[in-house]
C-alpha atoms as one frame of an Amber mdcrd trajectory, in Angstrom:
protein
  -3.613  21.743   4.251  -0.599  19.456   3.973  -1.256  18.762   7.754  -4.661
  17.563   6.840  -3.203  15.290   3.895  -1.031  13.684   6.615  -3.863  13.114
   8.908  -6.105  11.690   6.155  -3.627   9.635   4.157  -0.481   9.562   6.289
   1.752   9.332   3.396   0.188  11.588   0.787   1.707  15.002  -0.289  -0.180
  17.474  -2.360   0.991  18.432  -5.671   0.838  22.289  -5.883  -1.357  23.579
  -8.785  -2.006  27.165  -9.587  -5.268  28.728  -8.721  -6.677  31.263 -11.069
  -8.840  33.960  -9.828 -12.418  32.781  -8.994 -15.288  34.461  -7.665 -16.607
  33.283  -4.307 -20.106  33.347  -2.723 -20.540  37.098  -3.196 -21.616  36.160
  -6.609 -23.446  33.144  -5.288 -25.620  35.290  -3.018 -27.080  36.996  -6.093
 -28.025  33.617  -7.623 -31.634  32.746  -7.843 -32.919  29.609  -6.030 -30.541
  27.795  -3.648 -27.440  29.637  -4.732 -23.870  28.435  -5.086 -22.332  26.654
  -2.054 -18.573  27.338  -2.042 -15.961  25.118  -0.280 -12.742  23.197  -0.708
 -11.761  19.601  -0.817  -9.556  18.894   2.308  -8.316  15.620   0.936  -6.796
  16.774  -2.394  -6.200  19.796  -4.530  -7.819  20.260  -7.972  -6.280  18.683
 -11.094  -8.140  20.014 -14.190  -6.892  17.036 -16.311  -7.830  14.456 -13.901
 -10.373  11.905 -14.928 -14.001  11.749 -13.450 -12.892   8.592 -11.672 -12.830
   7.698  -7.988 -10.252   5.244  -8.333  -7.763   7.924  -9.448  -6.190   9.579
  -6.380  -6.568  13.013  -8.077  -9.844  12.199  -9.894 -12.438  14.916 -10.340
 -14.733  13.148  -7.917 -15.645  14.764  -4.587 -16.942  12.668  -1.697 -20.526
  13.461  -0.808 -21.104  15.587  -3.885 -20.686  13.632  -7.057 -19.077  10.745
  -5.228 -20.980   8.313  -3.178 -20.136   5.409  -0.936 -22.547   2.726   0.463
 -22.553   4.641   3.784 -20.738   7.402   5.671 -18.745   6.701   8.965 -19.748
   8.517  12.192 -17.260  10.040  14.335 -17.579   7.521  17.251 -14.580   7.290
  19.407 -14.766   3.582  19.989 -17.007   1.890  17.431 -15.715   2.027  13.812
 -18.846   0.260  12.549 -21.359   3.117  13.222 -22.356   4.595   9.818 -24.908
   7.117   8.336 -26.823   5.546   5.357 -25.436   6.562   1.969 -26.399   4.417
  -1.214 -27.204   1.760   1.379 -30.458   2.490   3.071 -29.629  -0.086   5.752
 -27.774  -3.224   6.382 -27.809  -6.353   8.549 -24.729  -8.534   9.750 -24.312
 -11.526  11.779 -22.765 -11.048  15.100 -19.237 -12.044  13.794 -19.628 -10.028
  10.642 -19.318 -13.260   8.556 -22.253 -12.145   6.312 -23.503  -8.640   5.540
 -26.650  -8.010   3.706 -27.028  -4.623   2.118 -30.266  -2.965   0.944 -29.825
  -0.054  -1.529 -31.833   3.156  -1.490 -35.087   2.063  -3.329 -35.203   5.278
  -5.210 -31.416   5.802  -5.958 -30.836   6.587  -9.575 -27.692   7.809 -11.564
 -27.612  11.260 -13.070 -28.533   9.769 -16.482 -31.913   8.415 -15.002 -30.848
   4.691 -14.733 -31.431   3.072 -11.443 -28.740   2.297  -8.971 -28.653  -1.554
  -8.654 -26.936  -4.479  -6.911 -24.865  -4.906 -10.213 -23.413  -1.599  -9.708
 -22.078  -2.546  -6.246 -20.878  -5.833  -7.642 -18.986  -3.999 -10.353 -17.591
  -1.482  -7.842 -16.323  -4.278  -5.684 -14.747  -6.096  -8.598 -12.937  -2.807
  -9.400 -11.706  -2.334  -5.865 -10.136  -5.748  -6.041  -7.858  -4.519  -8.653
  -6.670  -1.912  -6.280  -6.342  -4.438  -3.394  -6.373  -3.877   0.401  -8.941
  -3.925   3.203 -12.029  -5.949   2.448 -10.897  -6.562  -1.105  -7.471  -8.272
  -0.507  -6.729 -11.164  -3.030  -5.012 -13.323  -0.454  -7.513 -15.682   1.087
  -5.507 -15.663   4.292  -5.911 -11.815   4.711  -7.906 -10.738   7.629 -11.220
  -9.248   6.634 -11.240 -10.047   3.006 -14.578 -10.634   1.267 -15.050 -14.135
   0.101 -18.305 -14.163  -1.861 -20.503 -11.407  -3.457 -24.173 -12.668  -4.334
 -26.869 -10.488  -5.751 -30.119 -11.351  -3.986 -32.252  -8.904  -6.064 -31.927
  -5.545  -7.937 -31.619  -3.750  -4.564 -30.196  -6.304  -2.274 -26.585  -7.873
  -2.159 -24.869 -10.150   0.151 -21.297 -10.198   1.021 -19.564 -12.825   2.961
 -16.241 -12.567   4.909 -13.397 -14.959   4.462 -12.280 -17.504   7.343  -9.719
 -14.987   8.752 -12.233 -12.584  10.358 -11.790  -8.844  11.071 -13.761  -6.590
  13.309 -13.203  -3.956  10.690 -14.970  -5.936   7.681 -18.303  -4.224   7.987
 -16.476  -0.678   8.351 -14.464  -1.368   5.104 -17.336  -2.792   3.285 -19.630
   0.237   4.023 -16.847   2.519   2.802 -16.994   1.138  -0.630 -17.420   3.877
  -3.430 -20.056   2.929  -5.831 -19.687   3.488  -9.658 -22.123   2.884 -12.487
 -21.751  -0.502 -13.969 -22.887   0.781 -17.350 -19.981   3.228 -17.482 -17.115
   1.279 -15.598 -18.247  -2.232 -16.193 -16.276  -2.686 -19.416 -13.113  -2.412
 -17.380 -13.756  -5.941 -15.947 -12.773  -8.506 -18.487 -15.040 -11.561 -19.430
 -14.400 -14.248 -16.921 -13.322 -11.717 -14.130 -15.280 -13.396 -11.364 -14.083
 -16.865 -12.183 -10.455 -15.517 -12.212 -11.121 -13.882  -8.831 -12.347 -17.172
  -7.483  -9.331 -18.991  -8.545  -7.173 -16.162  -6.930  -8.993 -16.432  -3.622
  -9.589 -20.168  -3.371  -6.304 -21.735  -4.284  -2.460 -21.552  -4.091   0.221
 -22.353  -6.549   0.836 -21.236 -10.182  -2.860 -20.951 -11.139  -3.720 -18.735
  -8.074  -0.702 -16.555  -8.600  -1.524 -16.199 -12.362  -5.133 -15.166 -11.361
  -3.895 -12.600  -8.855  -1.540 -11.164 -11.483  -4.220 -10.848 -14.083  -6.326
  -8.931 -11.505  -3.733  -6.602 -10.138  -2.518  -6.068 -13.782  -5.823  -4.310
 -14.274  -5.106  -1.636 -11.722  -3.362   0.931 -13.875  -6.171   0.579 -16.488
  -8.829   1.240 -13.756  -7.019   4.265 -12.543  -6.355   5.723 -15.870  -9.965
   5.344 -17.093 -11.584   8.570 -18.127 -15.262   8.678 -18.729 -16.731  11.124
 -21.222 -18.880  12.719 -18.669 -20.008  12.512 -15.032 -22.493   9.881 -14.103
 -23.302  10.612 -10.482 -25.555   8.913  -7.897 -24.879  11.874  -5.473 -26.642
  15.034  -4.957 -24.441  16.653  -7.561 -22.875  16.085 -10.901 -19.810  17.620
 -12.298 -20.434  20.396 -14.655 -16.981  21.747 -15.426 -13.500  21.847 -13.888
 -10.500  24.174 -14.449  -7.447  24.870 -12.386  -9.082  27.114 -10.050 -12.309
  25.381  -9.208 -14.762  22.622 -10.068 -18.380  23.367 -10.420 -21.091  21.019
  -9.643 -24.814  21.312 -10.464 -27.650  19.525  -8.889 -28.423  15.940  -9.821
 -32.352  15.898 -10.444 -32.379  12.172  -9.967 -30.759  12.081  -6.495 -32.858
   9.893  -4.327 -33.591  12.673  -1.504 -33.328  15.672  -3.778 -35.637  17.561
  -1.438 -32.997  17.655   1.324 -30.470  19.432  -1.036 -30.571  23.179  -0.919
 -27.877  24.834  -3.156 -28.217  24.817  -6.855 -24.606  24.349  -7.359 -21.423
  23.752  -5.509 -18.125  25.273  -6.207 -15.041  23.518  -4.997 -12.125  26.099
  -4.974  -8.569  25.087  -5.496  -5.805  26.222  -3.283  -1.971  26.364  -3.273
  -1.434  26.289   0.433  -2.781  27.312   3.872  -2.167  30.926   3.152  -4.757
  31.020   0.256  -7.425  29.245   2.405  -6.918  31.844   5.117  -7.375  34.636
   2.450 -10.668  32.820   1.304 -11.968  32.664   4.952 -10.960  36.257   5.668
 -12.675  37.490   2.623 -15.852  35.401   3.368 -15.686  33.475   0.183 -16.000
  29.988   1.805 -19.341  28.731   3.048 -17.312  25.816   4.780 -13.576  24.775
   4.951 -12.460  21.554   6.763  -9.541  21.509   9.339  -6.754  23.942   8.288
  -3.690  24.693  10.398  -4.184  28.403  11.452  -2.089  30.673  13.799  -3.829
  32.671  16.380  -3.289  35.937  14.774  -5.024  34.666  11.431  -7.641  33.007
  13.598  -8.610  36.472  14.936  -8.963  37.833  11.353 -11.084  34.779  10.103
 -13.337  35.315  13.303 -13.662  38.828  12.409 -15.200  38.205   9.061 -18.908
  38.698   8.640 -20.805  35.423   9.442 -17.780  33.603  10.260 -18.245  30.464
  12.491 -15.814  28.156  14.119 -16.995  24.658  14.857 -14.867  22.229  16.857
 -15.147  18.483  17.498 -13.164  15.245  18.248 -10.515  14.213  15.674  -9.083
  10.761  16.577  -5.486  11.742  15.908  -2.469  12.809  18.055   0.968  14.169
  17.456   3.898  12.531  19.315   7.703  12.491  19.561   8.778   8.942  18.635
  11.938   7.245  19.422  14.163   4.960  17.403  14.910   2.398  20.186  17.701
   0.551  18.119  19.819   3.817  18.434  21.378   4.625  21.733  20.673   6.138
  24.256  16.930   5.736  23.197  16.966   2.028  23.870  16.919   2.922  27.498
  13.501   3.606  28.958  15.020   5.833  31.786  16.178   8.237  28.903  12.727
   8.225  27.288  11.032   8.988  30.691  13.467  11.739  31.492  12.523  13.492
  28.240   8.917  13.091  28.987   9.412  14.778  32.380  11.310  17.714  30.706
   8.687  18.447  27.937   5.920  20.984  28.880   3.326  19.692  26.472   0.916
  22.660  27.313   3.563  25.108  26.208   4.321  22.990  23.076   0.627  22.976
  22.034   0.259  26.631  22.765   3.122  27.545  20.391   2.561  24.901  17.777
  -1.298  24.237  17.639  -3.264  26.593  19.765  -6.504  26.284  17.608  -6.201
  22.654  16.288  -5.103  20.802  19.387  -5.205  20.140  23.082  -2.133  19.234
  25.224  -2.027  15.533  25.647  -3.104  14.484  29.266  -0.590  11.738  29.307
   0.839   9.115  26.841  -1.534   6.284  26.200  -1.329   6.053  22.444  -4.961
   7.080  22.333  -6.617  10.386  21.913  -7.795  11.439  25.386 -11.590  11.355
  24.595 -11.151   7.764  23.221  -8.869   6.824  25.978 -11.318   7.638  28.678
 -14.126   5.579  26.916 -11.868   2.635  26.447 -10.102   2.718  29.920 -12.575
   4.287  32.339 -11.015   5.185  35.468  -7.761   3.429  34.435  -6.953   6.482
  32.284  -6.506   8.440  35.442  -4.048   5.990  36.861  -1.679   6.394  34.066
   1.463   8.441  34.877   0.788  11.972  33.554   4.510  12.831  33.208   4.025
  16.373  34.463   7.099  18.455  34.106   9.629  17.503  36.741  13.194  18.397
  36.622  14.114  16.257  39.522  12.459  13.160  38.245  14.260  13.720  34.895
  17.545  13.930  36.530  16.861  10.839  38.585  15.981   8.933  35.263  18.946
  10.135  33.352  21.420   9.167  36.206  19.563   5.781  36.303  20.647   5.462
  32.604  24.257   6.100  33.420  24.156   9.752  32.081  26.398  12.297  33.735
  26.181  16.087  33.980  29.297  18.075  33.239  29.375  21.902  33.140  25.658
  21.931  33.112  25.386  19.658  30.053  24.230  16.096  29.991  26.725  13.428
  28.683  26.252   9.855  27.563  27.573   6.957  29.522  31.396   7.164  29.017
  31.487  11.083  28.810  30.718  11.588  25.122  28.253  14.777  24.686  24.476
  13.978  24.196  23.277  15.624  21.226  19.449  15.228  20.600  18.456  15.646
  16.865  14.720  16.232  16.487  13.611  15.507  12.889  10.440  17.044  11.198
   9.124  17.765   7.616   9.876  21.412   6.823   6.275  21.792   5.389   4.581
  21.024   8.604   4.800  24.459  10.270   3.150  23.137  13.459   5.544  20.376
  13.867   8.560  22.581  13.163   7.242  25.156  15.866   6.753  22.223  18.270
  10.135  20.818  17.746  11.744  24.224  18.217   9.903  24.598  21.401  11.043
  21.250  22.740  14.678  21.794  21.698  14.591  25.048  23.864  12.999  23.494
  26.694  15.554  20.555  26.686  18.384  23.116  26.371  17.179  24.845  29.628
  17.739  21.521  31.370  21.216  20.874  29.994  20.166  18.772  26.988  21.840
  19.804  23.853  18.820  19.424  21.263  18.474  20.834  17.764  15.848  20.702
  14.954  16.568  19.079  11.671  14.047  19.614   8.833  13.363  17.318   5.828
  12.540  19.097   2.504   9.134  17.516   2.093   6.935  14.882   3.704   7.713
  12.208   1.217  11.462  12.354   1.728  10.686  12.544   5.474   8.729   9.231
   5.365  11.411   7.495   3.343  14.241   8.536   5.581  12.159   7.498   8.607
  11.481   3.999   7.227  15.188   3.570   6.563  15.968   4.326  10.286  17.943
   7.465   9.713  16.425   9.326  12.598  16.860   8.896  16.325  13.968  11.198
  17.212  11.135  12.163  14.989   7.469  13.393  14.911   4.905  10.738  14.286
   1.075  10.787  14.141  -0.745   8.160  16.445  -3.973   7.347  17.802  -5.739
   7.126  14.437  -9.185   5.622  15.573 -11.836   4.688  16.027 -10.732   1.005
  15.244  -8.311   0.002  18.241  -6.321  -1.908  15.679  -5.637   1.123  13.756
  -4.759   3.185  16.854  -1.973   0.800  18.207  -0.882  -0.415  14.838   0.805
   3.072  14.549   2.919   2.004  17.482   3.156  -1.772  17.203   2.908  -2.435
  13.524   5.091  -2.121  10.571   7.060   0.839  11.928   7.938  -1.178  14.928
   8.851  -4.428  13.247   5.558  -6.309  13.089   4.458  -7.440   9.510   1.275
  -9.133   8.630   1.591 -11.308   5.447  -0.745 -13.989   4.294  -2.596 -13.996
   7.588   0.636 -14.657   9.535   2.406 -12.098  11.966   6.163 -11.867  12.131
   8.601  -9.457  13.690  11.543  -8.295  11.586  14.811  -6.710  12.970  15.364
  -3.067  13.364  16.535  -1.231  10.312  14.671  -3.769   7.954  11.443  -3.524
   5.962  10.473  -0.178   7.497  11.233  -1.199  11.127  12.354   2.277  12.238
  11.110   2.445  15.890  13.211  -0.626  16.945  11.153  -1.749  19.873  11.721
  -5.251  21.527   9.465  -8.151  20.301   8.305  -8.978  23.844   8.125  -6.550
  26.796   7.899  -7.089  30.708   4.432  -5.308  31.226   4.510  -5.590  35.061
   1.325  -6.853  36.370   0.159  -7.798  32.931   3.244 -10.150  32.511   5.413
 -10.603  29.406   3.483  -9.469  26.353   4.117  -9.164  22.678   2.505  -5.786
  21.772   2.346  -6.582  18.032   0.494  -9.811  18.684  -1.993  -8.022  20.967
  -2.405  -5.439  18.413  -3.172  -7.891  15.728  -5.807  -9.532  18.035  -7.585
  -6.237  18.254  -8.831  -6.774  14.646 -10.943  -9.734  15.300 -11.488 -10.307
  19.197 -14.997  -9.697  20.844 -15.811  -6.356  22.627 -14.683  -7.626  26.218
 -11.417  -8.984  25.196 -10.619  -6.020  22.962 -11.272  -3.700  25.855  -8.736
  -5.591  28.013  -6.302  -5.734  25.289  -6.610  -1.894  24.948  -5.875  -1.615
  28.661  -2.832  -3.541  28.533  -1.460  -1.836  25.542  -2.206   1.643  26.948
  -0.556   0.873  30.110   2.505  -0.651  28.342   2.733   2.519  26.156   2.472
   4.640  29.207   5.410   2.751  30.945   7.567   2.089  28.176   7.030   5.427
  26.101   8.012   4.386  22.534   6.649   7.833  21.895   5.731  11.112  23.976
   2.294  12.004  23.168   2.304  15.789  22.815  -1.165  16.996  21.624  -4.424
  15.485  20.656  -6.003  17.126  17.496  -9.209  19.078  17.538 -11.307  18.996
  14.329 -11.528  22.815  13.800 -14.068  23.635  10.989 -14.857  26.923   9.469
 -18.313  27.877   8.336 -19.917  31.186   7.245 -23.505  31.764   7.839 -23.981
  34.765   5.775 -25.534  32.619   2.965 -26.340  29.248   4.516 -27.244  28.107
   8.120 -27.838  24.845   9.908 -24.275  23.572  10.004 -23.448  20.779  12.506
 -22.912  21.947  15.897 -19.675  21.455  17.981 -18.859  17.694  18.716 -21.352
  16.484  16.118 -20.407  13.027  14.857 -20.693  14.122  11.156 -17.980  16.805
  11.438 -15.341  14.763   9.734 -17.637  14.332   6.689 -17.926  16.671   3.783
 -20.622  19.338   3.473 -22.147  17.240   0.674 -22.890  14.572   3.325 -24.149
  17.137   5.647 -26.706  18.139   3.051 -27.708  14.655   2.664 -28.409  14.335
   6.340 -30.757  17.429   6.128 -28.346  20.065   7.116 -27.249  23.258   5.291
 -30.375  25.534   4.736 -30.353  28.845   2.776 -30.301  31.866   5.033 -33.552
  33.755   5.027 -33.286  37.505   4.539
């Protein structure tokens, strides 16, 4: 599951915890009523001492079960603002997203029987400001920051966006996690909202002091530990230990009739192998994406009731270059490597169940790319394996071949070092496949592993690697997609609403690409500026920019796109049925949200 953590959080590593022996749903099948639904949390492992607090990264709050957001994102390949209702029954927005009005579920209540109100949302937003980022950045120049929060009535709240608009404002706003004001409200000191206004509206010492007061609350908010769970979700935490968290039904949930299980058991895990064993033994009713080799997949499929569900996952794996290091500053070298790597073979070895070979390099998952680019996608160079083209590209770069091995201009042996984190088994397998393929064509390539993902990211940011694996295509927002290629990792920094480009080797710029690029028919472009514009331009201009960046990426190859991920889910129909089908837009959400959407039914004998 370390792979999933990388996809979800990009910079998160899981702390291993010991799982004690727990009973699975064999016991659940004997339980009266709706039974016990057993699953795992794909975003974190269980920490029995963690507080019941969604602001704590390891908190005992599980999204869709006892943790509720205003709404739940759909898996749309191009529109990040499509959501299912959560605590927000519906919402309206102006065309430019300058104002959003949210109407709460009229019957929503907390598990202690108190109604969910606009004040709960307001307090939740205040707490989010202490953590910073997205819609709740304190800098008034930050793109997509909320400027004003007004309670219209007990079930209606209006939020306005600041002057520096972002097309992600609605998405970020609807993703807000809501907590009870009568439990968490005391964390906000008297005068908080006036302090926030000073922080947002001004500059100088007073504003800086106000910002410091708000961010100074962050640790207090993270550490807060309520005495009991007060949930607005379909379940409420009953108990937690190192092996599992047990949640029971919330009788006050606004759509309780849609919820079938009496309880939910979230099992802990120490690694992929333990999840495989749970699945093979039929102990899990559902498990989200888990990296599984073919032999293990066969055993999982053989388990009684086992079902594999596959859908779109807006993430791709790439081989990335540090263009400030020779010879990778030369586009001919990068193109030559693209012509030498058999992406289908790499995917077959590294991710046969969780990925499909990249059709080409565009920076975008193929499904989303076809939606964004239309027939322009088919006009991109596919970089099919072609040794003759690779040789021509290397010679164009001034490389020479001696005794069957390629050498750098000047005659020095060319040694390619491919860096990967040791804990990512699929990346390690892919890197070994690539090194073998390159070796067959006279390129001396070896694989170098970092002990863990945190170390890997740190050394990557410090510019220590020539060639390394990198996640790209993180949609559906086109800004997020291309920010992976033309953002901080490639020198573009956004601060105070202003974009700048820093030299390679500084402030996390490890990709070292040029600030401006000759994009042929598209002229000379600044990829970072174009990427930044994606966050606030209209649909027509946004599509034009995506086309320019995709063509540029295909021609310049800051990375070689290797495979596009497939969201492979596991379900067991022995106890429950009505799981979402293949390609359903709710597949990236938890089983708790599926239940809220009317899925998950008790299997009838």
